[in-house]
A tleap script that builds the chain and sets N, CA, C and O, in Angstrom:
source leaprc.protein.ff14SB
mol = sequence {
  NMET ILE TYR GLU THR PHE SER ALA GLU GLU
  THR PHE ALA LEU GLY LYS GLU LEU GLY GLN
  ASN ALA GLN PRO GLY SER VAL TYR ALA LEU
  ILE GLY ASP LEU GLY VAL GLY LYS THR VAL
  PHE THR GLN GLY VAL ALA ASP GLY LEU GLU
  ILE LYS GLU HIE ILE ASN SER PRO THR PHE
  THR ILE VAL GLN VAL TYR GLU GLU GLY ARG
  LEU PRO PHE TYR HIE PHE ASP VAL TYR ARG
  ILE GLY ASP PRO GLU GLU MET GLU GLU ILE
  GLY TYR GLU ASP TYR PHE TYR GLY GLU GLY
  VAL CYS PHE VAL GLU TRP ALA ASN LEU ILE
  GLU GLU LEU MET PRO GLU ASN THR VAL THR
  VAL THR ILE GLU LYS ASP PRO GLU LYS GLY
  PHE ASP TYR ARG ARG ILE THR ILE GLU CGLN
}
set mol.1.N position { 0.840 -1.172 0.000 }
set mol.1.CA position { 0.000 0.000 0.000 }
set mol.1.C position { 0.889 1.241 0.000 }
set mol.1.O position { 1.911 1.291 0.685 }
set mol.2.N position { 0.490 2.214 -0.763 }
set mol.2.CA position { 1.211 3.487 -0.819 }
set mol.2.C position { 0.284 4.580 -0.305 }
set mol.2.O position { -0.863 4.701 -0.735 }
set mol.3.N position { 0.810 5.373 0.627 }
set mol.3.CA position { 0.074 6.493 1.206 }
set mol.3.C position { 0.849 7.770 0.949 }
set mol.3.O position { 2.077 7.749 0.859 }
set mol.4.N position { 0.148 8.866 0.832 }
set mol.4.CA position { 0.785 10.170 0.701 }
set mol.4.C position { 0.291 11.047 1.836 }
set mol.4.O position { -0.912 11.153 2.075 }
set mol.5.N position { 1.237 11.678 2.541 }
set mol.5.CA position { 0.869 12.619 3.590 }
set mol.5.C position { 1.469 13.973 3.237 }
set mol.5.O position { 2.502 14.062 2.574 }
set mol.6.N position { 0.800 15.019 3.695 }
set mol.6.CA position { 1.214 16.375 3.334 }
set mol.6.C position { 1.514 17.236 4.555 }
set mol.6.O position { 1.669 18.452 4.444 }
set mol.7.N position { 1.595 16.596 5.728 }
set mol.7.CA position { 1.951 17.313 6.952 }
set mol.7.C position { 2.441 16.294 7.984 }
set mol.7.O position { 2.199 15.093 7.861 }
set mol.8.N position { 3.130 16.803 8.995 }
set mol.8.CA position { 3.574 15.929 10.084 }
set mol.8.C position { 2.369 15.319 10.788 }
set mol.8.O position { 2.422 14.175 11.238 }
set mol.9.N position { 1.281 16.084 10.883 }
set mol.9.CA position { 0.069 15.584 11.533 }
set mol.9.C position { -0.520 14.396 10.778 }
set mol.9.O position { -0.984 13.438 11.397 }
set mol.10.N position { -0.504 14.449 9.461 }
set mol.10.CA position { -1.010 13.332 8.659 }
set mol.10.C position { -0.104 12.109 8.784 }
set mol.10.O position { -0.586 10.977 8.840 }
set mol.11.N position { 1.204 12.337 8.827 }
set mol.11.CA position { 2.159 11.243 8.995 }
set mol.11.C position { 1.942 10.583 10.360 }
set mol.11.O position { 1.941 9.357 10.471 }
set mol.12.N position { 1.760 11.399 11.387 }
set mol.12.CA position { 1.470 10.907 12.739 }
set mol.12.C position { 0.183 10.087 12.732 }
set mol.12.O position { 0.134 8.999 13.305 }
set mol.13.N position { -0.856 10.608 12.085 }
set mol.13.CA position { -2.167 9.935 12.049 }
set mol.13.C position { -2.079 8.570 11.367 }
set mol.13.O position { -2.723 7.616 11.805 }
set mol.14.N position { -1.283 8.472 10.296 }
set mol.14.CA position { -1.113 7.185 9.617 }
set mol.14.C position { -0.405 6.200 10.542 }
set mol.14.O position { -0.782 5.030 10.612 }
set mol.15.N position { 0.621 6.670 11.252 }
set mol.15.CA position { 1.299 5.821 12.227 }
set mol.15.C position { 0.353 5.374 13.330 }
set mol.15.O position { 0.394 4.223 13.766 }
set mol.16.N position { -0.502 6.293 13.781 }
set mol.16.CA position { -1.465 5.957 14.846 }
set mol.16.C position { -2.410 4.851 14.385 }
set mol.16.O position { -2.707 3.926 15.141 }
set mol.17.N position { -2.876 4.949 13.155 }
set mol.17.CA position { -3.766 3.916 12.607 }
set mol.17.C position { -3.060 2.554 12.582 }
set mol.17.O position { -3.652 1.531 12.925 }
set mol.18.N position { -1.794 2.560 12.174 }
set mol.18.CA position { -1.029 1.311 12.149 }
set mol.18.C position { -0.905 0.755 13.569 }
set mol.18.O position { -1.059 -0.449 13.776 }
set mol.19.N position { -0.628 1.623 14.546 }
set mol.19.CA position { -0.504 1.190 15.933 }
set mol.19.C position { -1.803 0.620 16.486 }
set mol.19.O position { -1.790 -0.354 17.239 }
set mol.20.N position { -2.922 1.228 16.112 }
set mol.20.CA position { -4.219 0.745 16.582 }
set mol.20.C position { -4.522 -0.652 16.050 }
set mol.20.O position { -5.240 -1.421 16.690 }
set mol.21.N position { -3.977 -0.978 14.883 }
set mol.21.CA position { -4.233 -2.275 14.252 }
set mol.21.C position { -3.125 -3.300 14.483 }
set mol.21.O position { -3.247 -4.449 14.059 }
set mol.22.N position { -2.043 -2.892 15.152 }
set mol.22.CA position { -0.899 -3.786 15.376 }
set mol.22.C position { -1.294 -4.947 16.273 }
set mol.22.O position { -2.073 -4.790 17.213 }
set mol.23.N position { -0.748 -6.104 15.969 }
set mol.23.CA position { -1.025 -7.335 16.712 }
set mol.23.C position { 0.230 -7.765 17.484 }
set mol.23.O position { 1.341 -7.381 17.117 }
set mol.24.N position { 0.063 -8.549 18.539 }
set mol.24.CA position { 1.228 -9.057 19.272 }
set mol.24.C position { 2.178 -9.790 18.323 }
set mol.24.O position { 1.747 -10.564 17.468 }
set mol.25.N position { 3.465 -9.535 18.487 }
set mol.25.CA position { 4.471 -10.189 17.658 }
set mol.25.C position { 4.745 -9.497 16.337 }
set mol.25.O position { 5.526 -10.001 15.531 }
set mol.26.N position { 4.119 -8.350 16.098 }
set mol.26.CA position { 4.351 -7.612 14.843 }
set mol.26.C position { 5.742 -6.985 14.842 }
set mol.26.O position { 6.187 -6.423 15.842 }
set mol.27.N position { 6.416 -7.092 13.702 }
set mol.27.CA position { 7.740 -6.487 13.539 }
set mol.27.C position { 7.706 -5.633 12.279 }
set mol.27.O position { 7.291 -6.084 11.212 }
set mol.28.N position { 8.155 -4.382 12.429 }
set mol.28.CA position { 8.159 -3.431 11.320 }
set mol.28.C position { 9.572 -2.933 11.079 }
set mol.28.O position { 10.267 -2.524 12.010 }
set mol.29.N position { 9.987 -2.973 9.828 }
set mol.29.CA position { 11.253 -2.386 9.407 }
set mol.29.C position { 10.940 -0.979 8.924 }
set mol.29.O position { 10.143 -0.806 8.002 }
set mol.30.N position { 11.550 0.019 9.527 }
set mol.30.CA position { 11.281 1.412 9.184 }
set mol.30.C position { 12.478 1.961 8.423 }
set mol.30.O position { 13.565 2.129 8.976 }
set mol.31.N position { 12.253 2.237 7.141 }
set mol.31.CA position { 13.333 2.641 6.247 }
set mol.31.C position { 13.101 4.084 5.784 }
set mol.31.O position { 11.984 4.462 5.433 }
set mol.32.N position { 14.158 4.870 5.789 }
set mol.32.CA position { 14.055 6.236 5.296 }
set mol.32.C position { 15.285 7.030 5.692 }
set mol.32.O position { 15.927 6.745 6.703 }
set mol.33.N position { 15.606 8.028 4.883 }
set mol.33.CA position { 16.766 8.867 5.150 }
set mol.33.C position { 16.563 9.695 6.414 }
set mol.33.O position { 15.463 9.753 6.963 }
set mol.34.N position { 17.634 10.330 6.863 }
set mol.34.CA position { 17.542 11.247 7.993 }
set mol.34.C position { 16.547 12.349 7.670 }
set mol.34.O position { 16.548 12.889 6.563 }
set mol.35.N position { 15.704 12.680 8.627 }
set mol.35.CA position { 14.794 13.802 8.473 }
set mol.35.C position { 13.544 13.561 7.652 }
set mol.35.O position { 12.868 14.520 7.279 }
set mol.36.N position { 13.208 12.293 7.354 }
set mol.36.CA position { 11.997 12.044 6.550 }
set mol.36.C position { 10.734 11.896 7.399 }
set mol.36.O position { 9.625 11.883 6.863 }
set mol.37.N position { 10.894 11.785 8.710 }
set mol.37.CA position { 9.716 11.665 9.559 }
set mol.37.C position { 9.540 10.315 10.229 }
set mol.37.O position { 8.438 9.974 10.658 }
set mol.38.N position { 10.613 9.545 10.323 }
set mol.38.CA position { 10.515 8.228 10.963 }
set mol.38.C position { 10.060 8.359 12.414 }
set mol.38.O position { 9.240 7.568 12.882 }
set mol.39.N position { 10.589 9.353 13.127 }
set mol.39.CA position { 10.225 9.519 14.528 }
set mol.39.C position { 8.775 9.976 14.668 }
set mol.39.O position { 8.065 9.494 15.551 }
set mol.40.N position { 8.327 10.885 13.828 }
set mol.40.CA position { 6.929 11.340 13.871 }
set mol.40.C position { 5.993 10.159 13.611 }
set mol.40.O position { 4.992 9.993 14.308 }
set mol.41.N position { 6.313 9.348 12.621 }
set mol.41.CA position { 5.506 8.172 12.307 }
set mol.41.C position { 5.481 7.218 13.513 }
set mol.41.O position { 4.426 6.705 13.887 }
set mol.42.N position { 6.648 6.993 14.107 }
set mol.42.CA position { 6.763 6.092 15.250 }
set mol.42.C position { 5.997 6.633 16.457 }
set mol.42.O position { 5.391 5.863 17.201 }
set mol.43.N position { 6.020 7.941 16.654 }
set mol.43.CA position { 5.239 8.541 17.732 }
set mol.43.C position { 3.750 8.277 17.517 }
set mol.43.O position { 3.013 8.047 18.476 }
set mol.44.N position { 3.312 8.311 16.270 }
set mol.44.CA position { 1.924 7.983 15.956 }
set mol.44.C position { 1.603 6.536 16.283 }
set mol.44.O position { 0.547 6.246 16.845 }
set mol.45.N position { 2.502 5.628 15.938 }
set mol.45.CA position { 2.307 4.209 16.249 }
set mol.45.C position { 2.158 4.034 17.761 }
set mol.45.O position { 1.256 3.335 18.224 }
set mol.46.N position { 3.039 4.667 18.520 }
set mol.46.CA position { 2.983 4.560 19.979 }
set mol.46.C position { 1.653 5.095 20.509 }
set mol.46.O position { 1.076 4.518 21.431 }
set mol.47.N position { 1.169 6.186 19.935 }
set mol.47.CA position { -0.120 6.734 20.351 }
set mol.47.C position { -1.232 5.727 20.050 }
set mol.47.O position { -2.149 5.553 20.853 }
set mol.48.N position { -1.150 5.074 18.905 }
set mol.48.CA position { -2.124 4.050 18.547 }
set mol.48.C position { -2.069 2.840 19.469 }
set mol.48.O position { -3.052 2.113 19.611 }
set mol.49.N position { -0.919 2.630 20.093 }
set mol.49.CA position { -0.754 1.545 21.070 }
set mol.49.C position { -1.107 2.011 22.488 }
set mol.49.O position { -0.946 1.271 23.458 }
set mol.50.N position { -1.590 3.252 22.585 }
set mol.50.CA position { -2.013 3.848 23.855 }
set mol.50.C position { -0.860 4.064 24.823 }
set mol.50.O position { -1.031 3.968 26.038 }
set mol.51.N position { 0.315 4.355 24.277 }
set mol.51.CA position { 1.486 4.664 25.100 }
set mol.51.C position { 1.498 6.168 25.325 }
set mol.51.O position { 1.428 6.947 24.375 }
set mol.52.N position { 1.587 6.565 26.570 }
set mol.52.CA position { 1.528 7.991 26.932 }
set mol.52.C position { 2.915 8.621 27.081 }
set mol.52.O position { 3.060 9.843 27.043 }
set mol.53.N position { 3.913 7.787 27.247 }
set mol.53.CA position { 5.285 8.268 27.412 }
set mol.53.C position { 5.771 8.938 26.129 }
set mol.53.O position { 5.371 8.542 25.035 }
set mol.54.N position { 6.639 9.958 26.258 }
set mol.54.CA position { 7.189 10.630 25.075 }
set mol.54.C position { 8.140 9.680 24.338 }
set mol.54.O position { 8.948 8.994 24.963 }
set mol.55.N position { 8.039 9.646 23.027 }
set mol.55.CA position { 8.842 8.745 22.193 }
set mol.55.C position { 9.965 9.536 21.531 }
set mol.55.O position { 9.717 10.518 20.831 }
set mol.56.N position { 11.194 9.102 21.757 }
set mol.56.CA position { 12.373 9.658 21.088 }
set mol.56.C position { 13.052 8.531 20.330 }
set mol.56.O position { 12.876 7.356 20.653 }
set mol.57.N position { 13.830 8.899 19.317 }
set mol.57.CA position { 14.589 7.881 18.607 }
set mol.57.C position { 15.728 7.392 19.501 }
set mol.57.O position { 16.487 8.211 20.019 }
set mol.58.N position { 15.866 6.082 19.695 }
set mol.58.CA position { 16.900 5.544 20.587 }
set mol.58.C position { 18.260 5.409 19.898 }
set mol.58.O position { 18.864 4.336 19.919 }
set mol.59.N position { 18.739 6.487 19.292 }
set mol.59.CA position { 19.963 6.454 18.497 }
set mol.59.C position { 21.153 5.910 19.274 }
set mol.59.O position { 21.936 5.131 18.731 }
set mol.60.N position { 21.303 6.302 20.525 }
set mol.60.CA position { 22.479 5.891 21.283 }
set mol.60.C position { 22.220 4.694 22.192 }
set mol.60.O position { 23.161 4.015 22.603 }
set mol.61.N position { 20.952 4.426 22.512 }
set mol.61.CA position { 20.641 3.298 23.391 }
set mol.61.C position { 20.268 2.040 22.600 }
set mol.61.O position { 20.127 0.968 23.188 }
set mol.62.N position { 20.109 2.153 21.301 }
set mol.62.CA position { 19.735 1.079 20.376 }
set mol.62.C position { 18.265 0.670 20.521 }
set mol.62.O position { 17.554 0.584 19.519 }
set mol.63.N position { 17.799 0.417 21.745 }
set mol.63.CA position { 16.396 0.019 21.924 }
set mol.63.C position { 15.782 0.777 23.101 }
set mol.63.O position { 16.413 0.970 24.141 }
set mol.64.N position { 14.566 1.190 22.909 }
set mol.64.CA position { 13.778 1.826 23.969 }
set mol.64.C position { 12.543 0.951 24.180 }
set mol.64.O position { 11.875 0.576 23.217 }
set mol.65.N position { 12.242 0.632 25.421 }
set mol.65.CA position { 11.134 -0.266 25.750 }
set mol.65.C position { 10.024 0.526 26.437 }
set mol.65.O position { 10.261 1.258 27.397 }
set mol.66.N position { 8.809 0.361 25.921 }
set mol.66.CA position { 7.626 1.002 26.501 }
set mol.66.C position { 6.622 -0.113 26.780 }
set mol.66.O position { 6.200 -0.820 25.865 }
set mol.67.N position { 6.243 -0.266 28.049 }
set mol.67.CA position { 5.396 -1.410 28.397 }
set mol.67.C position { 4.023 -1.035 28.927 }
set mol.67.O position { 3.238 -1.922 29.264 }
set mol.68.N position { 3.706 0.263 29.013 }
set mol.68.CA position { 2.453 0.634 29.646 }
set mol.68.C position { 1.279 0.785 28.692 }
set mol.68.O position { 0.210 1.226 29.114 }
set mol.69.N position { 1.438 0.439 27.433 }
set mol.69.CA position { 0.355 0.582 26.462 }
set mol.69.C position { -0.474 -0.685 26.292 }
set mol.69.O position { -0.387 -1.623 27.085 }
set mol.70.N position { -1.268 -0.683 25.248 }
set mol.70.CA position { -2.105 -1.845 24.912 }
set mol.70.C position { -1.257 -3.090 24.679 }
set mol.70.O position { -1.653 -4.199 25.038 }
set mol.71.N position { -0.093 -2.895 24.076 }
set mol.71.CA position { 0.906 -3.951 23.869 }
set mol.71.C position { 2.275 -3.346 24.189 }
set mol.71.O position { 2.450 -2.135 24.062 }
set mol.72.N position { 3.240 -4.160 24.599 }
set mol.72.CA position { 4.596 -3.624 24.758 }
set mol.72.C position { 5.106 -3.110 23.403 }
set mol.72.O position { 4.799 -3.680 22.356 }
set mol.73.N position { 5.876 -2.042 23.442 }
set mol.73.CA position { 6.405 -1.429 22.216 }
set mol.73.C position { 7.921 -1.348 22.337 }
set mol.73.O position { 8.450 -0.772 23.287 }
set mol.74.N position { 8.613 -1.936 21.358 }
set mol.74.CA position { 10.069 -1.965 21.345 }
set mol.74.C position { 10.553 -1.162 20.142 }
set mol.74.O position { 10.361 -1.563 18.994 }
set mol.75.N position { 11.172 -0.043 20.419 }
set mol.75.CA position { 11.607 0.883 19.370 }
set mol.75.C position { 13.126 0.810 19.240 }
set mol.75.O position { 13.858 1.225 20.139 }
set mol.76.N position { 13.585 0.283 18.121 }
set mol.76.CA position { 15.010 0.136 17.836 }
set mol.76.C position { 15.483 1.207 16.859 }
set mol.76.O position { 14.744 1.613 15.962 }
set mol.77.N position { 16.716 1.656 17.042 }
set mol.77.CA position { 17.406 2.462 16.040 }
set mol.77.C position { 18.773 1.807 15.880 }
set mol.77.O position { 19.640 1.937 16.744 }
set mol.78.N position { 18.954 1.106 14.773 }
set mol.78.CA position { 20.185 0.320 14.593 }
set mol.78.C position { 21.207 1.028 13.699 }
set mol.78.O position { 22.121 0.397 13.170 }
set mol.79.N position { 21.042 2.336 13.537 }
set mol.79.CA position { 21.945 3.116 12.675 }
set mol.79.C position { 23.403 2.943 13.085 }
set mol.79.O position { 24.286 2.909 12.228 }
set mol.80.N position { 23.662 2.834 14.373 }
set mol.80.CA position { 25.038 2.763 14.876 }
set mol.80.C position { 25.541 1.333 15.080 }
set mol.80.O position { 26.643 1.138 15.593 }
set mol.81.N position { 24.759 0.343 14.691 }
set mol.81.CA position { 25.194 -1.051 14.825 }
set mol.81.C position { 26.252 -1.336 13.763 }
set mol.81.O position { 26.008 -1.182 12.566 }
set mol.82.N position { 27.418 -1.748 14.218 }
set mol.82.CA position { 28.503 -2.030 13.290 }
set mol.82.C position { 28.577 -3.501 12.903 }
set mol.82.O position { 29.140 -3.855 11.867 }
set mol.83.N position { 28.004 -4.351 13.746 }
set mol.83.CA position { 28.101 -5.788 13.542 }
set mol.83.C position { 26.830 -6.427 14.115 }
set mol.83.O position { 26.398 -6.062 15.209 }
set mol.84.N position { 26.231 -7.371 13.391 }
set mol.84.CA position { 25.019 -8.035 13.900 }
set mol.84.C position { 25.189 -8.654 15.291 }
set mol.84.O position { 24.207 -8.823 16.014 }
set mol.85.N position { 26.420 -8.992 15.669 }
set mol.85.CA position { 26.667 -9.553 16.999 }
set mol.85.C position { 26.247 -8.585 18.105 }
set mol.85.O position { 25.871 -9.008 19.198 }
set mol.86.N position { 26.313 -7.286 17.815 }
set mol.86.CA position { 25.882 -6.293 18.796 }
set mol.86.C position { 24.395 -6.456 19.102 }
set mol.86.O position { 23.962 -6.218 20.229 }
set mol.87.N position { 23.624 -6.857 18.112 }
set mol.87.CA position { 22.193 -7.089 18.323 }
set mol.87.C position { 21.987 -8.294 19.237 }
set mol.87.O position { 21.080 -8.302 20.069 }
set mol.88.N position { 22.827 -9.301 19.077 }
set mol.88.CA position { 22.731 -10.479 19.937 }
set mol.88.C position { 23.028 -10.110 21.386 }
set mol.88.O position { 22.423 -10.659 22.307 }
set mol.89.N position { 23.960 -9.180 21.589 }
set mol.89.CA position { 24.326 -8.761 22.938 }
set mol.89.C position { 23.160 -8.087 23.651 }
set mol.89.O position { 23.059 -8.177 24.875 }
set mol.90.N position { 22.292 -7.425 22.928 }
set mol.90.CA position { 21.151 -6.770 23.572 }
set mol.90.C position { 19.917 -7.674 23.605 }
set mol.90.O position { 18.858 -7.263 24.080 }
set mol.91.N position { 20.052 -8.894 23.104 }
set mol.91.CA position { 18.961 -9.862 23.170 }
set mol.91.C position { 17.807 -9.545 22.233 }
set mol.91.O position { 16.642 -9.659 22.612 }
set mol.92.N position { 18.133 -9.146 21.008 }
set mol.92.CA position { 17.106 -8.732 20.048 }
set mol.92.C position { 16.030 -9.793 19.819 }
set mol.92.O position { 14.872 -9.450 19.582 }
set mol.93.N position { 16.391 -11.073 19.887 }
set mol.93.CA position { 15.418 -12.140 19.610 }
set mol.93.C position { 14.260 -12.132 20.600 }
set mol.93.O position { 13.130 -12.462 20.240 }
set mol.94.N position { 14.539 -11.752 21.852 }
set mol.94.CA position { 13.465 -11.663 22.847 }
set mol.94.C position { 12.420 -10.636 22.424 }
set mol.94.O position { 11.231 -10.814 22.685 }
set mol.95.N position { 12.855 -9.582 21.782 }
set mol.95.CA position { 11.952 -8.535 21.309 }
set mol.95.C position { 11.283 -8.937 19.988 }
set mol.95.O position { 10.062 -8.855 19.856 }
set mol.96.N position { 12.084 -9.368 19.025 }
set mol.96.CA position { 11.575 -9.693 17.685 }
set mol.96.C position { 10.562 -10.836 17.708 }
set mol.96.O position { 9.627 -10.865 16.908 }
set mol.97.N position { 10.758 -11.771 18.630 }
set mol.97.CA position { 9.903 -12.954 18.663 }
set mol.97.C position { 9.047 -12.999 19.928 }
set mol.97.O position { 8.608 -14.068 20.352 }
set mol.98.N position { 8.814 -11.831 20.526 }
set mol.98.CA position { 7.999 -11.742 21.732 }
set mol.98.C position { 6.560 -11.385 21.413 }
set mol.98.O position { 6.105 -11.544 20.280 }
set mol.99.N position { 5.855 -10.908 22.409 }
set mol.99.CA position { 4.432 -10.590 22.275 }
set mol.99.C position { 4.172 -9.107 22.067 }
set mol.99.O position { 3.019 -8.675 22.039 }
set mol.100.N position { 5.229 -8.328 21.921 }
set mol.100.CA position { 5.057 -6.896 21.722 }
set mol.100.C position { 5.086 -6.518 20.256 }
set mol.100.O position { 4.982 -7.366 19.370 }
set mol.101.N position { 5.230 -5.213 20.020 }
set mol.101.CA position { 5.333 -4.654 18.673 }
set mol.101.C position { 6.721 -4.049 18.547 }
set mol.101.O position { 7.117 -3.228 19.374 }
set mol.102.N position { 7.467 -4.449 17.515 }
set mol.102.CA position { 8.822 -3.942 17.282 }
set mol.102.C position { 8.838 -2.993 16.088 }
set mol.102.O position { 8.278 -3.286 15.031 }
set mol.103.N position { 9.486 -1.860 16.280 }
set mol.103.CA position { 9.749 -0.928 15.191 }
set mol.103.C position { 11.253 -0.788 15.104 }
set mol.103.O position { 11.898 -0.416 16.083 }
set mol.104.N position { 11.825 -1.083 13.936 }
set mol.104.CA position { 13.274 -1.069 13.774 }
set mol.104.C position { 13.660 -0.043 12.715 }
set mol.104.O position { 13.506 -0.277 11.516 }
set mol.105.N position { 14.172 1.114 13.187 }
set mol.105.CA position { 14.657 2.131 12.258 }
set mol.105.C position { 15.992 1.672 11.685 }
set mol.105.O position { 16.818 1.105 12.399 }
set mol.106.N position { 16.199 1.918 10.400 }
set mol.106.CA position { 17.405 1.516 9.672 }
set mol.106.C position { 17.539 -0.006 9.601 }
set mol.106.O position { 18.651 -0.534 9.588 }
set mol.107.N position { 16.419 -0.702 9.555 }
set mol.107.CA position { 16.409 -2.170 9.547 }
set mol.107.C position { 17.183 -2.752 8.364 }
set mol.107.O position { 17.640 -3.893 8.426 }
set mol.108.N position { 17.330 -1.983 7.294 }
set mol.108.CA position { 18.090 -2.469 6.144 }
set mol.108.C position { 19.545 -2.763 6.510 }
set mol.108.O position { 20.225 -3.492 5.788 }
set mol.109.N position { 20.029 -2.205 7.621 }
set mol.109.CA position { 21.415 -2.452 8.046 }
set mol.109.C position { 21.580 -3.807 8.738 }
set mol.109.O position { 22.699 -4.299 8.880 }
set mol.110.N position { 20.472 -4.406 9.165 }
set mol.110.CA position { 20.527 -5.725 9.822 }
set mol.110.C position { 19.528 -6.670 9.152 }
set mol.110.O position { 18.899 -7.500 9.809 }
set mol.111.N position { 19.398 -6.529 7.862 }
set mol.111.CA position { 18.403 -7.288 7.083 }
set mol.111.C position { 18.405 -8.783 7.393 }
set mol.111.O position { 17.350 -9.414 7.464 }
set mol.112.N position { 19.595 -9.336 7.576 }
set mol.112.CA position { 19.707 -10.784 7.792 }
set mol.112.C position { 19.116 -11.224 9.129 }
set mol.112.O position { 18.853 -12.412 9.316 }
set mol.113.N position { 18.900 -10.298 10.063 }
set mol.113.CA position { 18.345 -10.640 11.372 }
set mol.113.C position { 16.831 -10.450 11.458 }
set mol.113.O position { 16.193 -10.915 12.402 }
set mol.114.N position { 16.272 -9.774 10.482 }
set mol.114.CA position { 14.843 -9.460 10.541 }
set mol.114.C position { 14.006 -10.719 10.305 }
set mol.114.O position { 14.332 -11.529 9.437 }
set mol.115.N position { 12.926 -10.885 11.081 }
set mol.115.CA position { 12.064 -12.055 10.905 }
set mol.115.C position { 11.418 -12.089 9.519 }
set mol.115.O position { 11.290 -11.066 8.846 }
set mol.116.N position { 11.023 -13.270 9.122 }
set mol.116.CA position { 10.424 -13.483 7.804 }
set mol.116.C position { 9.135 -12.682 7.600 }
set mol.116.O position { 8.853 -12.234 6.489 }
set mol.117.N position { 8.363 -12.503 8.656 }
set mol.117.CA position { 7.067 -11.837 8.541 }
set mol.117.C position { 7.140 -10.319 8.754 }
set mol.117.O position { 6.117 -9.682 9.007 }
set mol.118.N position { 8.325 -9.743 8.654 }
set mol.118.CA position { 8.502 -8.306 8.871 }
set mol.118.C position { 7.720 -7.494 7.842 }
set mol.118.O position { 7.726 -7.800 6.650 }
set mol.119.N position { 7.053 -6.464 8.328 }
set mol.119.CA position { 6.363 -5.505 7.459 }
set mol.119.C position { 7.319 -4.331 7.253 }
set mol.119.O position { 7.831 -3.771 8.223 }
set mol.120.N position { 7.559 -3.959 6.007 }
set mol.120.CA position { 8.475 -2.863 5.707 }
set mol.120.C position { 7.693 -1.575 5.484 }
set mol.120.O position { 6.745 -1.527 4.700 }
set mol.121.N position { 8.117 -0.530 6.196 }
set mol.121.CA position { 7.537 0.798 6.058 }
set mol.121.C position { 8.648 1.704 5.537 }
set mol.121.O position { 9.646 1.930 6.220 }
set mol.122.N position { 8.467 2.219 4.327 }
set mol.122.CA position { 9.466 3.096 3.719 }
set mol.122.C position { 8.881 4.496 3.616 }
set mol.122.O position { 7.790 4.685 3.077 }
set mol.123.N position { 9.609 5.470 4.133 }
set mol.123.CA position { 9.171 6.864 4.085 }
set mol.123.C position { 10.136 7.636 3.205 }
set mol.123.O position { 11.350 7.593 3.401 }
set mol.124.N position { 9.572 8.348 2.223 }
set mol.124.CA position { 10.389 9.119 1.286 }
set mol.124.C position { 9.827 10.526 1.132 }
set mol.124.O position { 8.624 10.753 1.258 }
set mol.125.N position { 10.727 11.460 0.857 }
set mol.125.CA position { 10.353 12.839 0.540 }
set mol.125.C position { 10.319 13.011 -0.969 }
set mol.125.O position { 10.932 12.238 -1.705 }
set mol.126.N position { 9.601 14.026 -1.422 }
set mol.126.CA position { 9.653 14.464 -2.815 }
set mol.126.C position { 9.505 15.977 -2.791 }
set mol.126.O position { 8.387 16.490 -2.757 }
set mol.127.N position { 10.636 16.705 -2.809 }
set mol.127.CA position { 10.604 18.165 -2.691 }
set mol.127.C position { 9.702 18.849 -3.729 }
set mol.127.O position { 9.187 19.941 -3.488 }
set mol.128.N position { 9.520 18.207 -4.863 }
set mol.128.CA position { 8.660 18.803 -5.894 }
set mol.128.C position { 7.197 18.848 -5.454 }
set mol.128.O position { 6.414 19.645 -5.971 }
set mol.129.N position { 6.830 17.989 -4.496 }
set mol.129.CA position { 5.439 17.955 -4.022 }
set mol.129.C position { 5.248 18.739 -2.727 }
set mol.129.O position { 4.154 18.744 -2.162 }
set mol.130.N position { 6.298 19.396 -2.256 }
set mol.130.CA position { 6.198 20.221 -1.053 }
set mol.130.C position { 7.100 19.740 0.061 }
set mol.130.O position { 7.485 18.572 0.117 }
set mol.131.N position { 7.431 20.667 0.950 }
set mol.131.CA position { 8.356 20.395 2.050 }
set mol.131.C position { 7.855 19.282 2.972 }
set mol.131.O position { 8.643 18.453 3.428 }
set mol.132.N position { 6.568 19.261 3.244 }
set mol.132.CA position { 6.011 18.298 4.193 }
set mol.132.C position { 5.458 17.032 3.540 }
set mol.132.O position { 4.933 16.159 4.230 }
set mol.133.N position { 5.569 16.929 2.239 }
set mol.133.CA position { 5.061 15.739 1.537 }
set mol.133.C position { 5.894 14.514 1.903 }
set mol.133.O position { 7.122 14.574 1.959 }
set mol.134.N position { 5.193 13.386 2.155 }
set mol.134.CA position { 5.856 12.109 2.381 }
set mol.134.C position { 5.102 11.018 1.605 }
set mol.134.O position { 3.871 10.982 1.584 }
set mol.135.N position { 5.866 10.151 0.982 }
set mol.135.CA position { 5.313 8.952 0.348 }
set mol.135.C position { 5.671 7.814 1.282 }
set mol.135.O position { 6.847 7.553 1.535 }
set mol.136.N position { 4.640 7.129 1.800 }
set mol.136.CA position { 4.863 6.072 2.787 }
set mol.136.C position { 4.347 4.762 2.190 }
set mol.136.O position { 3.158 4.605 1.915 }
set mol.137.N position { 5.269 3.841 2.003 }
set mol.137.CA position { 4.940 2.540 1.417 }
set mol.137.C position { 4.983 1.497 2.522 }
set mol.137.O position { 5.978 1.376 3.236 }
set mol.138.N position { 3.896 0.746 2.657 }
set mol.138.CA position { 3.817 -0.313 3.669 }
set mol.138.C position { 3.603 -1.628 2.922 }
set mol.138.O position { 2.607 -1.807 2.221 }
set mol.139.N position { 4.567 -2.551 3.089 }
set mol.139.CA position { 4.488 -3.819 2.361 }
set mol.139.C position { 4.922 -4.993 3.226 }
set mol.139.O position { 5.840 -4.888 4.039 }
set mol.140.N position { 4.237 -6.113 3.028 }
set mol.140.CA position { 4.534 -7.346 3.754 }
set mol.140.C position { 5.717 -8.024 3.120 }
set mol.140.O position { 6.138 -9.086 3.578 }
savepdb mol mol.pdb
quit
């Protein structure tokens, strides 16, 4: 499915809808360049999961865990992962194959570790369509 959003609010709303429909054990690969709105989208997902805590990108901590929502939410940012073994050190399998919802920013960097049923969410800009325009592709 391809969606087009024209504001941060619309991007957030699409993420919220995805969060409201997320099932236990769902894993999402979040792909997109710096500044395309991955965090805004993820904040929407967390809102859809009824998480009230503020969501930041876990760039330096690798994973942020939120457990007070409808389902546990595991937000990964693997941009700084240099070797897949680092993922093993943080116990990624417990998250990927657990009962929560996983969002993995920069998942293309650890493609070989992603579960078979991962849903890929790609966010892209197109300056010709406006500063806030985003093309969001969601595919199984």
